[in-house]
N, CA, C and O atoms as CSV, one atom per row, in Angstrom:
chain,resi,resn,atom,element,x,y,z
A,1,UNK,N,N,43.283,114.260,100.512
A,1,UNK,CA,C,42.999,114.339,101.930
A,1,UNK,C,C,41.497,114.188,102.136
A,1,UNK,O,O,40.690,114.762,101.405
A,2,UNK,N,N,41.150,113.413,103.133
A,2,UNK,CA,C,39.741,113.159,103.404
A,2,UNK,C,C,39.085,114.398,104.031
A,2,UNK,O,O,39.757,115.208,104.670
A,3,UNK,N,N,37.786,114.534,103.844
A,3,UNK,CA,C,37.072,115.642,104.506
A,3,UNK,C,C,37.220,115.590,106.025
A,3,UNK,O,O,37.272,116.628,106.686
A,4,UNK,N,N,37.288,114.375,106.573
A,4,UNK,CA,C,37.443,114.231,108.024
A,4,UNK,C,C,38.770,114.834,108.486
A,4,UNK,O,O,38.811,115.572,109.470
A,5,UNK,N,N,39.852,114.520,107.774
A,5,UNK,CA,C,41.154,115.051,108.161
A,5,UNK,C,C,41.188,116.566,107.977
A,5,UNK,O,O,41.770,117.283,108.791
A,6,UNK,N,N,40.578,117.038,106.929
A,6,UNK,CA,C,40.511,118.467,106.691
A,6,UNK,C,C,39.773,119.164,107.833
A,6,UNK,O,O,40.164,120.249,108.264
A,7,UNK,N,N,38.721,118.543,108.313
A,7,UNK,CA,C,37.958,119.106,109.429
A,7,UNK,C,C,38.764,119.078,110.729
A,7,UNK,O,O,38.675,120.008,111.530
A,8,UNK,N,N,39.548,118.021,110.943
A,8,UNK,CA,C,40.407,117.947,112.132
A,8,UNK,C,C,41.395,119.115,112.128
A,8,UNK,O,O,41.566,119.793,113.141
A,9,UNK,N,N,42.041,119.344,110.986
A,9,UNK,CA,C,42.960,120.477,110.871
A,9,UNK,C,C,42.240,121.800,111.121
A,9,UNK,O,O,42.716,122.635,111.889
A,10,UNK,N,N,41.103,121.985,110.477
A,10,UNK,CA,C,40.363,123.243,110.602
A,10,UNK,C,C,39.961,123.498,112.053
A,10,UNK,O,O,40.063,124.625,112.536
A,11,UNK,N,N,39.511,122.465,112.741
A,11,UNK,CA,C,39.117,122.590,114.143
A,11,UNK,C,C,40.316,122.922,115.025
A,11,UNK,O,O,40.256,123.837,115.848
A,12,UNK,N,N,41.397,122.180,114.851
A,12,UNK,CA,C,42.579,122.360,115.705
A,12,UNK,C,C,43.238,123.722,115.500
A,12,UNK,O,O,43.690,124.355,116.454
A,13,UNK,N,N,43.286,124.160,114.249
A,13,UNK,CA,C,43.970,125.417,113.953
A,13,UNK,C,C,43.027,126.621,113.940
A,13,UNK,O,O,43.462,127.765,113.818
A,14,UNK,N,N,41.729,126.342,114.067
A,14,UNK,CA,C,40.701,127.398,114.065
A,14,UNK,C,C,40.797,128.256,112.805
A,14,UNK,O,O,40.810,129.486,112.869
A,15,UNK,N,N,40.865,127.573,111.655
A,15,UNK,CA,C,40.876,128.256,110.364
A,15,UNK,C,C,39.849,127.586,109.449
A,15,UNK,O,O,39.460,126.445,109.695
A,16,UNK,N,N,39.412,128.270,108.412
A,16,UNK,CA,C,38.469,127.654,107.474
A,16,UNK,C,C,39.090,126.443,106.777
A,16,UNK,O,O,40.281,126.441,106.465
A,17,UNK,N,N,38.283,125.424,106.539
A,17,UNK,CA,C,38.804,124.188,105.949
A,17,UNK,C,C,39.389,124.405,104.557
A,17,UNK,O,O,40.235,123.623,104.124
A,18,UNK,N,N,38.959,125.450,103.844
A,18,UNK,CA,C,39.523,125.667,102.514
A,18,UNK,C,C,40.957,126.202,102.562
A,18,UNK,O,O,41.607,126.319,101.524
A,19,UNK,N,N,41.451,126.527,103.757
A,19,UNK,CA,C,42.843,126.951,103.911
A,19,UNK,C,C,43.782,125.775,104.174
A,19,UNK,O,O,44.996,125.953,104.264
A,20,UNK,N,N,43.220,124.580,104.298
A,20,UNK,CA,C,44.038,123.391,104.546
A,20,UNK,C,C,44.518,122.858,103.199
A,20,UNK,O,O,43.750,122.254,102.450
A,21,UNK,N,N,45.785,123.085,102.903
A,21,UNK,CA,C,46.367,122.630,101.645
A,21,UNK,C,C,47.635,121.838,101.922
A,21,UNK,O,O,48.110,121.794,103.057
A,22,UNK,N,N,48.177,121.217,100.893
A,22,UNK,CA,C,49.408,120.434,101.031
A,22,UNK,C,C,50.601,121.308,101.411
A,22,UNK,O,O,51.606,120.803,101.911
A,23,UNK,N,N,50.494,122.610,101.178
A,23,UNK,CA,C,51.591,123.527,101.508
A,23,UNK,C,C,51.607,123.936,102.976
A,23,UNK,O,O,52.584,124.515,103.452
A,24,UNK,N,N,50.534,123.637,103.688
A,24,UNK,CA,C,50.411,124.073,105.077
A,24,UNK,C,C,51.411,123.324,105.960
A,24,UNK,O,O,51.499,122.097,105.923
A,25,UNK,N,N,52.159,124.092,106.754
A,25,UNK,CA,C,53.171,123.493,107.626
A,25,UNK,C,C,53.219,124.247,108.951
A,25,UNK,O,O,52.741,125.376,109.067
A,26,UNK,N,N,53.805,123.593,109.939
A,26,UNK,CA,C,53.977,124.174,111.270
A,26,UNK,C,C,54.656,125.541,111.146
A,26,UNK,O,O,55.691,125.668,110.492
A,27,UNK,N,N,54.089,126.524,111.753
A,27,UNK,CA,C,54.553,127.902,111.785
A,27,UNK,C,C,54.555,128.590,110.420
A,27,UNK,O,O,55.141,129.663,110.275
A,28,UNK,N,N,53.909,127.990,109.418
A,28,UNK,CA,C,53.787,128.670,108.122
A,28,UNK,C,C,52.659,129.705,108.165
A,28,UNK,O,O,52.584,130.603,107.326
A,29,UNK,N,N,51.789,129.554,109.160
A,29,UNK,CA,C,50.739,130.532,109.425
A,29,UNK,C,C,50.729,130.794,110.931
A,29,UNK,O,O,51.106,129.919,111.710
A,30,UNK,N,N,50.306,131.977,111.346
A,30,UNK,CA,C,50.304,132.283,112.785
A,30,UNK,C,C,49.461,131.311,113.608
A,30,UNK,O,O,49.760,131.054,114.774
A,31,UNK,N,N,48.405,130.773,112.994
A,31,UNK,CA,C,47.504,129.880,113.735
A,31,UNK,C,C,48.146,128.534,114.085
A,31,UNK,O,O,47.695,127.867,115.016
A,32,UNK,N,N,49.185,128.123,113.360
A,32,UNK,CA,C,49.812,126.830,113.650
A,32,UNK,C,C,51.074,127.072,114.471
A,32,UNK,O,O,52.189,127.076,113.949
A,33,UNK,N,N,50.867,127.272,115.753
A,33,UNK,CA,C,51.972,127.465,116.679
A,33,UNK,C,C,52.104,126.229,117.565
A,33,UNK,O,O,51.435,125.222,117.332
A,34,UNK,N,N,52.945,126.302,118.554
A,34,UNK,CA,C,53.198,125.120,119.385
A,34,UNK,C,C,51.943,124.656,120.128
A,34,UNK,O,O,51.719,123.455,120.276
A,35,UNK,N,N,51.127,125.600,120.592
A,35,UNK,CA,C,49.909,125.222,121.312
A,35,UNK,C,C,48.906,124.556,120.378
A,35,UNK,O,O,48.342,123.515,120.712
A,36,UNK,N,N,48.683,125.146,119.220
A,36,UNK,CA,C,47.721,124.547,118.291
A,36,UNK,C,C,48.256,123.234,117.720
A,36,UNK,O,O,47.473,122.382,117.301
A,37,UNK,N,N,49.577,123.058,117.696
A,37,UNK,CA,C,50.125,121.780,117.248
A,37,UNK,C,C,49.718,120.671,118.224
A,37,UNK,O,O,49.361,119.570,117.805
A,38,UNK,N,N,49.772,120.963,119.509
A,38,UNK,CA,C,49.370,119.968,120.505
A,38,UNK,C,C,47.857,119.709,120.424
A,38,UNK,O,O,47.406,118.582,120.632
A,39,UNK,N,N,47.088,120.744,120.126
A,39,UNK,CA,C,45.650,120.563,119.934
A,39,UNK,C,C,45.397,119.692,118.715
A,39,UNK,O,O,44.528,118.820,118.736
A,40,UNK,N,N,46.162,119.929,117.648
A,40,UNK,CA,C,46.036,119.114,116.439
A,40,UNK,C,C,46.323,117.645,116.751
A,40,UNK,O,O,45.571,116.766,116.332
A,41,UNK,N,N,47.391,117.378,117.472
A,41,UNK,CA,C,47.735,115.993,117.819
A,41,UNK,C,C,46.614,115.359,118.647
A,41,UNK,O,O,46.232,114.214,118.404
A,42,UNK,N,N,46.092,116.097,119.615
A,42,UNK,CA,C,44.994,115.583,120.451
A,42,UNK,C,C,43.754,115.310,119.596
A,42,UNK,O,O,43.078,114.300,119.790
A,43,UNK,N,N,43.454,116.202,118.655
A,43,UNK,CA,C,42.304,116.003,117.754
A,43,UNK,C,C,42.512,114.763,116.884
A,43,UNK,O,O,41.582,113.982,116.678
A,44,UNK,N,N,43.724,114.584,116.378
A,44,UNK,CA,C,44.026,113.409,115.552
A,44,UNK,C,C,43.851,112.133,116.368
A,44,UNK,O,O,43.250,111.167,115.897
A,45,UNK,N,N,44.374,112.129,117.584
A,45,UNK,CA,C,44.260,110.949,118.445
A,45,UNK,C,C,42.797,110.642,118.748
A,45,UNK,O,O,42.379,109.485,118.703
A,46,UNK,N,N,42.034,111.662,119.050
A,46,UNK,CA,C,40.626,111.480,119.385
A,46,UNK,C,C,39.815,111.035,118.160
A,46,UNK,O,O,39.014,110.103,118.246
A,47,UNK,N,N,40.022,111.692,117.046
A,47,UNK,CA,C,39.237,111.410,115.844
A,47,UNK,C,C,39.513,110.033,115.259
A,47,UNK,O,O,38.619,109.390,114.709
A,48,UNK,N,N,40.759,109.585,115.382
A,48,UNK,CA,C,41.140,108.316,114.756
A,48,UNK,C,C,41.422,107.204,115.772
A,48,UNK,O,O,41.873,106.123,115.395
A,49,UNK,N,N,41.163,107.463,117.049
A,49,UNK,CA,C,41.347,106.467,118.117
A,49,UNK,C,C,42.734,105.842,118.074
A,49,UNK,O,O,42.887,104.621,118.058
A,50,UNK,N,N,43.753,106.720,118.056
A,50,UNK,CA,C,45.147,106.266,118.060
A,50,UNK,C,C,45.903,107.011,119.152
A,50,UNK,O,O,45.423,108.020,119.669
A,51,UNK,N,N,47.078,106.516,119.499
A,51,UNK,CA,C,47.975,107.204,120.420
A,51,UNK,C,C,49.268,107.476,119.654
A,51,UNK,O,O,49.984,106.550,119.272
A,52,UNK,N,N,49.550,108.736,119.440
A,52,UNK,CA,C,50.710,109.135,118.649
A,52,UNK,C,C,51.924,109.249,119.562
A,52,UNK,O,O,51.875,109.926,120.588
A,53,UNK,N,N,53.010,108.585,119.184
A,53,UNK,CA,C,54.236,108.610,119.974
A,53,UNK,C,C,54.932,109.959,119.815
A,53,UNK,O,O,54.776,110.632,118.796
A,54,UNK,N,N,55.706,110.346,120.838
A,54,UNK,CA,C,56.366,111.646,120.854
A,54,UNK,C,C,57.211,111.882,119.611
A,54,UNK,O,O,57.145,112.957,119.015
A,55,UNK,N,N,57.999,110.899,119.215
A,55,UNK,CA,C,58.862,111.094,118.046
A,55,UNK,C,C,58.033,111.351,116.782
A,55,UNK,O,O,58.455,112.097,115.899
A,56,UNK,N,N,56.868,110.735,116.704
A,56,UNK,CA,C,56.012,110.932,115.536
A,56,UNK,C,C,55.338,112.303,115.548
A,56,UNK,O,O,55.203,112.936,114.501
A,57,UNK,N,N,54.921,112.757,116.711
A,57,UNK,CA,C,54.240,114.058,116.754
A,57,UNK,C,C,55.191,115.180,116.386
A,57,UNK,O,O,54.764,116.205,115.855
A,58,UNK,N,N,56.470,115.003,116.660
A,58,UNK,CA,C,57.445,116.020,116.263
A,58,UNK,C,C,57.635,116.056,114.750
A,58,UNK,O,O,57.909,117.110,114.176
A,59,UNK,N,N,57.487,114.896,114.108
A,59,UNK,CA,C,57.643,114.816,112.654
A,59,UNK,C,C,56.381,115.257,111.915
A,59,UNK,O,O,56.441,115.550,110.721
A,60,UNK,N,N,55.257,115.308,112.593
A,60,UNK,CA,C,53.984,115.692,111.960
A,60,UNK,C,C,53.886,117.210,111.880
A,60,UNK,O,O,53.018,117.822,112.501
A,61,UNK,N,N,54.780,117.803,111.114
A,61,UNK,CA,C,54.910,119.256,111.065
A,61,UNK,C,C,54.443,119.882,109.751
A,61,UNK,O,O,54.730,121.047,109.476
A,62,UNK,N,N,53.732,119.110,108.952
A,62,UNK,CA,C,53.138,119.628,107.719
A,62,UNK,C,C,51.982,118.707,107.346
A,62,UNK,O,O,51.867,117.598,107.869
A,63,UNK,N,N,51.137,119.167,106.449
A,63,UNK,CA,C,50.006,118.328,106.033
A,63,UNK,C,C,50.502,116.998,105.459
A,63,UNK,O,O,50.008,115.947,105.870
A,64,UNK,N,N,51.465,117.003,104.522
A,64,UNK,CA,C,51.944,115.711,103.996
A,64,UNK,C,C,52.548,114.807,105.085
A,64,UNK,O,O,52.370,113.589,105.049
A,65,UNK,N,N,53.259,115.401,106.046
A,65,UNK,CA,C,53.858,114.593,107.119
A,65,UNK,C,C,52.801,114.038,108.073
A,65,UNK,O,O,52.962,112.939,108.604
A,66,UNK,N,N,51.724,114.787,108.292
A,66,UNK,CA,C,50.619,114.276,109.120
A,66,UNK,C,C,49.976,113.087,108.411
A,66,UNK,O,O,49.689,112.067,109.037
A,67,UNK,N,N,49.754,113.219,107.115
A,67,UNK,CA,C,49.169,112.112,106.351
A,67,UNK,C,C,50.073,110.887,106.425
A,67,UNK,O,O,49.590,109.778,106.653
A,68,UNK,N,N,51.371,111.070,106.236
A,68,UNK,CA,C,52.323,109.954,106.333
A,68,UNK,C,C,52.299,109.331,107.725
A,68,UNK,O,O,52.324,108.108,107.870
A,69,UNK,N,N,52.251,110.178,108.740
A,69,UNK,CA,C,52.204,109.681,110.117
A,69,UNK,C,C,50.950,108.875,110.389
A,69,UNK,O,O,51.008,107.829,111.035
A,70,UNK,N,N,49.813,109.359,109.897
A,70,UNK,CA,C,48.567,108.622,110.088
A,70,UNK,C,C,48.595,107.288,109.363
A,70,UNK,O,O,48.096,106.287,109.876
A,71,UNK,N,N,49.170,107.272,108.187
A,71,UNK,CA,C,49.285,106.006,107.436
A,71,UNK,C,C,50.112,104.994,108.231
A,71,UNK,O,O,49.816,103.799,108.227
A,72,UNK,N,N,51.145,105.481,108.910
A,72,UNK,CA,C,51.991,104.614,109.758
A,72,UNK,C,C,51.163,103.939,110.858
A,72,UNK,O,O,51.454,102.816,111.271
A,73,UNK,N,N,50.121,104.649,111.324
A,73,UNK,CA,C,49.250,104.122,112.377
A,73,UNK,C,C,48.061,103.354,111.802
A,73,UNK,O,O,47.147,102.977,112.535
A,74,UNK,N,N,48.075,103.127,110.497
A,74,UNK,CA,C,47.020,102.340,109.872
A,74,UNK,C,C,45.747,103.108,109.590
A,74,UNK,O,O,44.701,102.507,109.348
A,75,UNK,N,N,45.820,104.429,109.618
A,75,UNK,CA,C,44.667,105.269,109.351
A,75,UNK,C,C,44.598,105.550,107.851
A,75,UNK,O,O,45.587,105.959,107.242
A,76,UNK,N,N,43.449,105.331,107.273
A,76,UNK,CA,C,43.258,105.641,105.850
A,76,UNK,C,C,42.824,107.092,105.738
A,76,UNK,O,O,41.788,107.486,106.273
A,77,UNK,N,N,43.621,107.877,105.042
A,77,UNK,CA,C,43.301,109.293,104.873
A,77,UNK,C,C,43.178,109.595,103.395
A,77,UNK,O,O,42.911,110.737,103.019
């Protein structure tokens, strides 16, 4: 995972970047709730200049799935 993506997660979830691991998933920590998930999607869209479709944002529910989703949009992570 790139430092940029790690920083996007840390900013959106308001947690230290060293807590961003491949095991991190939606609702696996209190900080990743429905509101912070929408903040994460907005941060991803802003940081990578993409527009994430609704079906994709629902699937972006873990670090590996976010990486896969970004790859689908042509983002190198």
